[in-house]
Structure formats: C-alpha cells, structure tokens
C-alpha positions as CSV (number, residue, x, y, z in Angstrom):
1,X,72.2,145.0,-148.9
2,X,75.3,142.1,-149.3
3,X,75.3,139.9,-147.0
4,X,78.2,138.6,-144.8
5,X,78.3,135.3,-145.9
6,X,78.1,137.1,-149.5
7,X,81.5,139.1,-149.2
8,X,82.9,136.0,-147.7
9,X,81.7,133.6,-150.9
10,X,83.1,136.3,-152.2
11,X,86.5,136.8,-150.5
12,X,87.1,132.8,-151.3
13,X,86.5,133.5,-154.5
14,X,88.8,135.7,-154.7
15,X,91.6,134.1,-153.2
16,X,91.0,130.9,-155.0
17,X,91.3,133.5,-158.4
18,X,94.5,134.5,-157.1
19,X,96.0,131.3,-156.7
20,X,94.8,129.6,-159.5
21,X,96.5,132.4,-161.7
22,X,99.6,132.5,-159.8
23,X,100.5,128.6,-158.8
24,X,98.8,127.8,-162.3
25,X,102.1,129.0,-164.4
26,X,103.8,127.6,-161.4
27,X,102.6,124.5,-162.2
28,X,103.6,124.1,-165.6
29,X,107.1,125.4,-165.1
30,X,107.3,122.6,-162.6
31,X,105.7,120.4,-165.5
32,X,109.1,121.2,-168.1
33,X,111.5,121.4,-165.9
34,X,113.2,117.4,-166.7
35,X,111.8,118.3,-170.8
36,X,112.1,122.0,-171.3
37,X,116.5,122.2,-169.7
38,X,118.7,119.6,-171.7
39,X,121.0,121.1,-169.1
40,X,121.6,120.7,-165.5
41,X,122.5,124.7,-165.9
42,X,118.9,125.3,-167.6
43,X,116.7,122.9,-165.8
44,X,118.7,125.6,-163.1
45,X,117.2,128.9,-164.6
46,X,113.7,126.8,-165.4
47,X,113.8,126.8,-161.7
48,X,114.8,130.3,-160.6
49,X,112.1,131.6,-163.1
50,X,109.8,131.0,-159.8
51,X,112.1,130.7,-157.9
52,X,111.7,133.5,-155.6
53,X,107.9,133.4,-155.5
54,X,106.7,129.5,-155.9
55,X,106.4,129.5,-151.7
56,X,104.4,133.0,-151.7
57,X,102.1,132.2,-154.2
58,X,100.3,128.6,-152.1
59,X,100.1,131.2,-148.9
60,X,96.7,132.0,-151.7
61,X,95.7,128.6,-151.3
62,X,96.4,128.1,-147.7
63,X,94.7,131.2,-146.9
64,X,91.8,130.5,-148.9
65,X,91.6,127.0,-147.2
66,X,91.7,129.1,-144.0
67,X,89.0,131.2,-144.6
68,X,86.6,128.4,-146.1
69,X,87.5,126.7,-142.3
70,X,86.6,129.6,-140.8
71,X,83.8,131.4,-142.4
72,X,81.7,128.2,-143.7
73,X,82.8,125.2,-141.5
74,X,80.4,122.7,-142.6
75,X,81.6,123.7,-146.2
76,X,85.0,122.9,-145.0
77,X,84.0,119.4,-143.0
78,X,82.1,118.1,-146.1
79,X,84.6,118.7,-149.2
80,X,87.8,117.6,-146.8
81,X,86.3,114.3,-145.8
82,X,84.6,113.9,-148.9
83,X,87.5,114.9,-150.9
84,X,89.7,113.6,-147.7
85,X,92.1,110.7,-150.6
86,X,92.1,113.6,-153.1
87,X,93.8,115.8,-150.9
88,X,96.0,113.5,-148.8
89,X,97.1,113.0,-152.8
90,X,97.6,117.0,-153.6
91,X,99.1,117.0,-150.4
92,X,101.4,115.0,-150.5
93,X,102.5,116.7,-153.7
94,X,103.1,119.2,-152.7
95,X,105.8,119.0,-149.9
96,X,107.1,117.0,-152.2
97,X,107.6,119.6,-154.8
98,X,108.7,122.7,-152.2
99,X,110.9,119.7,-150.5
100,X,112.2,119.3,-154.7
101,X,113.4,122.8,-154.8
102,X,115.3,123.6,-151.4
103,X,117.0,120.1,-151.6
104,X,117.8,119.2,-155.3
105,X,121.4,122.0,-155.8
106,X,122.5,120.3,-151.8
107,X,125.2,118.1,-154.6
108,X,126.7,118.2,-157.1
109,X,124.9,114.6,-158.5
110,X,123.4,114.6,-161.5
111,X,121.1,111.6,-160.1
112,X,120.3,113.5,-157.2
113,X,119.5,116.2,-159.4
114,X,117.1,114.6,-161.5
115,X,115.6,112.2,-159.0
116,X,114.3,115.4,-157.4
117,X,113.5,117.5,-160.7
118,X,110.9,114.0,-161.9
119,X,109.3,115.0,-157.9
120,X,109.0,119.0,-158.9
121,X,107.3,117.3,-162.5
122,X,104.9,114.9,-160.6
123,X,104.4,118.0,-157.7
124,X,102.9,119.6,-160.1
125,X,101.3,117.7,-162.5
126,X,99.4,116.6,-159.3
127,X,97.7,119.8,-158.3
128,X,96.0,121.0,-161.5
129,X,94.8,117.7,-162.6
130,X,92.8,116.6,-158.6
131,X,91.9,120.4,-158.4
132,X,90.0,120.3,-162.0
133,X,88.8,116.4,-160.8
134,X,87.1,118.2,-157.4
135,X,86.1,121.7,-159.6
136,X,83.8,119.3,-161.9
137,X,82.1,117.4,-159.0
138,X,81.6,120.2,-156.9
139,X,79.6,121.9,-160.2
140,X,78.3,118.1,-161.7
141,X,76.9,117.7,-157.2
142,X,78.2,114.7,-154.8
143,X,76.1,112.5,-152.6
144,X,75.8,114.4,-149.4
145,X,72.8,113.5,-147.5
146,X,70.4,115.4,-145.0
147,X,73.2,115.5,-141.8
148,X,75.9,117.8,-144.4
149,X,78.2,114.8,-144.7
150,X,79.2,113.1,-148.1
151,X,78.0,109.6,-148.0
152,X,79.9,108.3,-151.0
153,X,83.7,107.4,-152.0
154,X,86.6,107.6,-153.2
155,X,86.2,106.0,-157.3
156,X,82.6,108.7,-157.3
157,X,84.7,111.3,-157.6
158,X,86.5,109.9,-160.8
159,X,84.3,110.1,-164.1
160,X,84.6,111.0,-168.0
161,X,83.5,114.5,-167.1
162,X,86.0,115.4,-163.9
163,X,88.6,113.4,-165.6
164,X,88.4,115.7,-169.2
165,X,88.0,119.0,-166.2
166,X,90.9,117.8,-164.4
167,X,93.0,117.9,-168.1
168,X,91.9,120.6,-169.8
169,X,92.9,122.6,-166.5
170,X,96.2,120.5,-166.4
171,X,96.7,121.6,-170.4
172,X,95.6,125.4,-168.5
173,X,98.3,125.4,-166.0
174,X,100.9,124.3,-169.1
175,X,100.2,127.0,-171.4
176,X,100.2,129.2,-168.9
177,X,103.8,127.7,-167.7
178,X,104.6,127.5,-171.2
179,X,103.7,131.6,-171.7
180,X,105.6,132.8,-168.3
181,X,108.5,130.9,-169.1
182,X,109.1,133.0,-173.2
183,X,108.6,135.7,-170.2
184,X,111.2,135.4,-168.1
185,X,113.9,133.1,-170.5
186,X,116.4,133.7,-173.3
187,X,117.7,132.6,-176.5
188,X,117.2,128.3,-176.8
189,X,114.8,128.2,-173.7
190,X,112.6,131.2,-174.7
191,X,112.0,129.4,-177.9
192,X,111.8,125.8,-176.6
193,X,109.2,127.6,-174.4
194,X,107.9,128.8,-177.9
195,X,107.0,125.7,-179.0
196,X,105.5,123.9,-176.1
197,X,103.0,126.8,-175.9
198,X,102.1,125.8,-179.5
199,X,101.8,122.5,-179.1
200,X,100.0,122.9,-176.2
201,X,97.4,125.4,-176.9
202,X,95.2,123.9,-179.5
203,X,95.3,121.0,-177.7
204,X,94.6,122.9,-174.4
205,X,91.8,124.8,-176.5
206,X,89.4,121.6,-177.9
207,X,89.8,120.1,-174.8
208,X,88.5,123.0,-172.4
209,X,85.5,123.1,-175.7
210,X,84.5,119.6,-175.0
211,X,84.8,120.2,-170.5
212,X,82.3,123.0,-171.7
213,X,80.1,121.2,-174.1
214,X,79.7,118.0,-171.0
215,X,79.2,120.8,-167.7
216,X,75.5,121.5,-170.1
217,X,75.3,118.0,-170.0
218,X,76.4,117.4,-166.3
219,X,75.4,120.8,-164.2
220,X,71.8,122.2,-163.6
221,X,74.3,125.0,-165.7
222,X,71.5,125.2,-168.4
223,X,68.6,125.1,-166.5
224,X,70.2,127.8,-164.3
225,X,71.1,130.2,-167.2
226,X,69.9,129.5,-170.7
227,X,72.0,129.0,-173.6
228,X,73.6,132.7,-173.0
229,X,76.2,131.9,-169.9
230,X,76.6,135.3,-169.0
231,X,79.7,137.8,-170.3
232,X,82.2,136.4,-167.9
233,X,82.5,132.6,-169.4
234,X,82.4,134.3,-172.7
235,X,85.2,136.6,-172.4
236,X,86.7,133.5,-171.0
237,X,86.3,131.5,-174.6
238,X,87.5,134.7,-176.6
239,X,90.8,135.4,-173.7
240,X,92.0,131.3,-175.1
241,X,91.0,132.1,-178.9
242,X,93.1,134.6,-178.7
243,X,96.2,132.6,-177.2
244,X,97.3,131.2,-180.7
245,X,97.2,135.1,-182.3
246,X,99.4,136.4,-179.7
247,X,101.1,133.0,-180.1
248,X,101.7,133.2,-184.0
249,X,102.6,137.1,-183.2
250,X,105.1,136.8,-181.3
251,X,103.8,138.5,-178.0
252,X,104.5,136.1,-175.2
253,X,103.5,138.8,-172.7
254,X,99.7,139.4,-174.5
255,X,99.4,135.6,-174.8
256,X,100.3,135.6,-170.9
257,X,97.6,138.2,-169.7
258,X,95.4,136.3,-172.1
259,X,95.8,132.9,-170.5
260,X,95.5,134.4,-166.7
261,X,92.4,136.0,-167.5
262,X,90.9,132.5,-169.1
263,X,92.2,131.2,-165.6
264,X,90.4,133.8,-163.9
265,X,86.9,134.5,-165.8
266,X,86.4,130.5,-165.3
267,X,87.6,130.3,-162.5
268,X,84.5,132.9,-161.0
269,X,82.2,131.1,-163.8
270,X,82.6,127.4,-161.6
271,X,81.9,129.7,-158.5
272,X,78.9,131.6,-159.5
273,X,77.4,128.0,-161.4
274,X,77.9,127.6,-157.7
275,X,76.5,130.7,-156.3
276,X,74.6,130.2,-153.4
277,X,75.4,126.5,-153.0
278,X,78.4,125.8,-152.4
279,X,78.0,122.1,-152.7
280,X,75.9,119.9,-154.9
281,X,74.0,117.5,-153.5
282,X,73.6,114.5,-156.0
283,X,71.0,112.9,-153.8
284,X,68.2,115.7,-152.9
285,X,69.1,119.4,-153.7
286,X,67.2,120.4,-150.8
287,X,70.3,118.4,-148.9
288,X,72.6,120.9,-150.5
289,X,75.5,123.2,-148.8
290,X,74.9,126.7,-149.4
291,X,76.1,130.3,-147.9
292,X,73.6,130.5,-145.3
293,X,73.2,127.0,-143.8
294,X,77.4,126.1,-144.2
295,X,78.3,129.7,-142.6
296,X,79.3,130.6,-139.6
297,X,77.8,132.8,-137.4
298,X,77.3,136.7,-137.7
299,X,79.7,137.1,-134.9
300,X,82.7,135.3,-136.6
301,X,82.1,137.0,-140.3
302,X,81.8,140.8,-138.5
303,X,85.6,139.9,-137.0
304,X,87.0,138.1,-140.0
305,X,85.7,141.4,-142.0
306,X,88.0,143.7,-139.4
307,X,90.8,140.9,-140.0
308,X,90.7,140.7,-144.4
309,X,90.2,144.8,-144.0
310,X,93.0,145.4,-142.0
311,X,95.6,142.2,-143.1
312,X,95.2,141.5,-146.9
313,X,96.1,144.7,-148.9
314,X,99.8,144.9,-146.4
315,X,99.7,141.1,-148.6
316,X,98.5,142.7,-151.6
317,X,101.6,145.3,-151.3
318,X,104.4,142.9,-150.3
319,X,103.2,140.5,-153.4
320,X,102.9,142.9,-156.3
321,X,106.7,144.2,-154.2
322,X,108.2,140.8,-154.8
323,X,106.9,140.8,-158.6
324,X,108.6,144.0,-159.3
325,X,111.9,143.4,-157.5
326,X,112.2,139.7,-159.5
327,X,110.9,140.9,-162.6
328,X,114.2,140.7,-164.9
329,X,114.3,137.6,-167.2
330,X,116.5,134.8,-166.1
331,X,119.8,133.5,-167.8
332,X,122.7,131.2,-168.1
333,X,124.5,133.9,-166.6
334,X,123.0,134.4,-163.8
335,X,123.7,133.5,-160.1
336,X,121.4,130.5,-159.8
337,X,120.5,129.0,-156.8
338,X,118.2,125.8,-157.0
C-alpha cells in the first residue's frame, strides 16, 4: 500500500514537473525577448504570448515549495539553508522578471523599455541555469552531516557536472520557448522562432547527452539502475531526438510536444533517481535525508492530503480554462498591453 510519505514525494514531483513544463517555455520566451523582436511592437508581441499565463505558471513553484515545507520540513530546511545564495539569486531574478512584465509599457521611452526587456532576459536566463545546478547537486550529493545540516558553502555546489546540468536545462528551456513562439506567433516572428529552434536544437541534444554520460560517473545512477535506466529516461531521449525531425517537417506543434515530454520525463527521472532519498549526503550515505526521516507527522500528511484532494482539481481546471481562452496566435494587429 502507498504510504503518505511516498504519496507526497510523488505529488511534489508532479508539481515540479508542471512548473518546469510551463515555466520552461515562459523562461525560453523571456530569453528571446531582446533578440527575436527587432521593433518594440515585435517585442511586445513576443511578451504577449505569455502575458496572460506567466504568473499562473509560477504558482506551481510556490505550491511545490509550500508542499515541501509542510510535508518534508527537514528537506525544506536543509535545502533552503544550504542553497541559500543560489535560491536568493533565483528569487531576485523572478521578482525582477515579474516587475519588468508589468512596468515595461508604463512609458513610451525606448531606453526605458529596452532596460526592462534586458531585465526580462536576465530574469529568464538565471532560473533554469540555477535549477539545473541545484538538481545536479541533489543527484550527486552535497555535504550534509549527521544532524541534517548542510556544512559546505556556495562553491561546493559549483562543478563541471553541475554547470553542465545548468547549461543543459537553459538550452532545453530556450528550445521549448522558441517552439512555443512558433506556435503562438505569425509571419516573420514565427520564422525567426523556427530559426532559433533549428539552431539551438543540436546544441541542446549534445549538452543533454553529455549530462547523461556524466551522471553515470558523478551519481549512483549506475549502481542503482544498471546500464539500462528504464523506460522513462529512454523515452525522454527519444522525444528529444525527434524534435529535429518535426522541425524539418515544419510541425511546430509536435516539436513542442516532444520538448515538453523531454522536460516531463527528465524531471521524473531525476526524482526517481533520488527516491526514497530527497537529499544525498556526500559525507556519509547514512546521513542522507529520506522521505521518512525528513517528513512531517502522519496526521499532518493526512490533513494535507484531504486539502490537496479538494483544491488541486479546482486549480487544474482553472489553469486549463485559461490556456483555452488564450489559445489563439498573437499578431501585431492585436491590442498589446505588455
């Protein structure tokens, strides 16, 4: 029978899957704002493709953090204290990005708007880079002592492996965002988005393959899962390699679905490689945090489960409805607010 700790580990995984899939194309679009649009109107069109949904997408991250705090407080405490500087920079990037979306059109001054466009770029570039570094460290292990305290420093998180993961996630989100723009725009913007996707695609594949190879040396994936990692990561690789085929066939919808599947299955692979651990100690495997020694009480998890059962379907229906309402392509003839 599925215990409550495992159930909430799965639910947190689902929340991060939703966050990376939805915010993935958000971040990708944000990284392209200063480059894809050659005029202010074109940049406004680019931003308007995510204007109605970007803030709703970030709710997945907030909910994941809240669920982690409530269900696994020791995991939350060790993660947010050990990764404090990186998460602080991540928070500043997200705040700056959100403010830029709201403020860039308050004045007609070109310099004003260009400044906010670059803030959108930086605020969209840093999060996937930092998340990639963080996930790589969760997989490889960080210095945690017997009292569940992180005893390292910021530089312990920086390595060739973690930087590779950060670059891989950034490129994957950039590709995801370019394909989203190809779906949501028309004319010259669509063609430019296609060109970006075609240029970024091979690099994304190459860096992700490098990350997978490094993972077998830097983590315990090999000893835990053997040469064959299972169907999920294999399907993720298949989806990634198929993106180039759909791009050549001018099937942006299918290409976008394939990058989405890659993100979803790759995230599941990361959490599956951890389970039942949530943070691995590089000092002593016995000091690792697991879903059992890091969890809240059974009563707390029961109450949370009841609340989640009532609230999550409502949130999902609302977000699906939002995407349905704003499903049409955005063009320069539309009324632009951002």
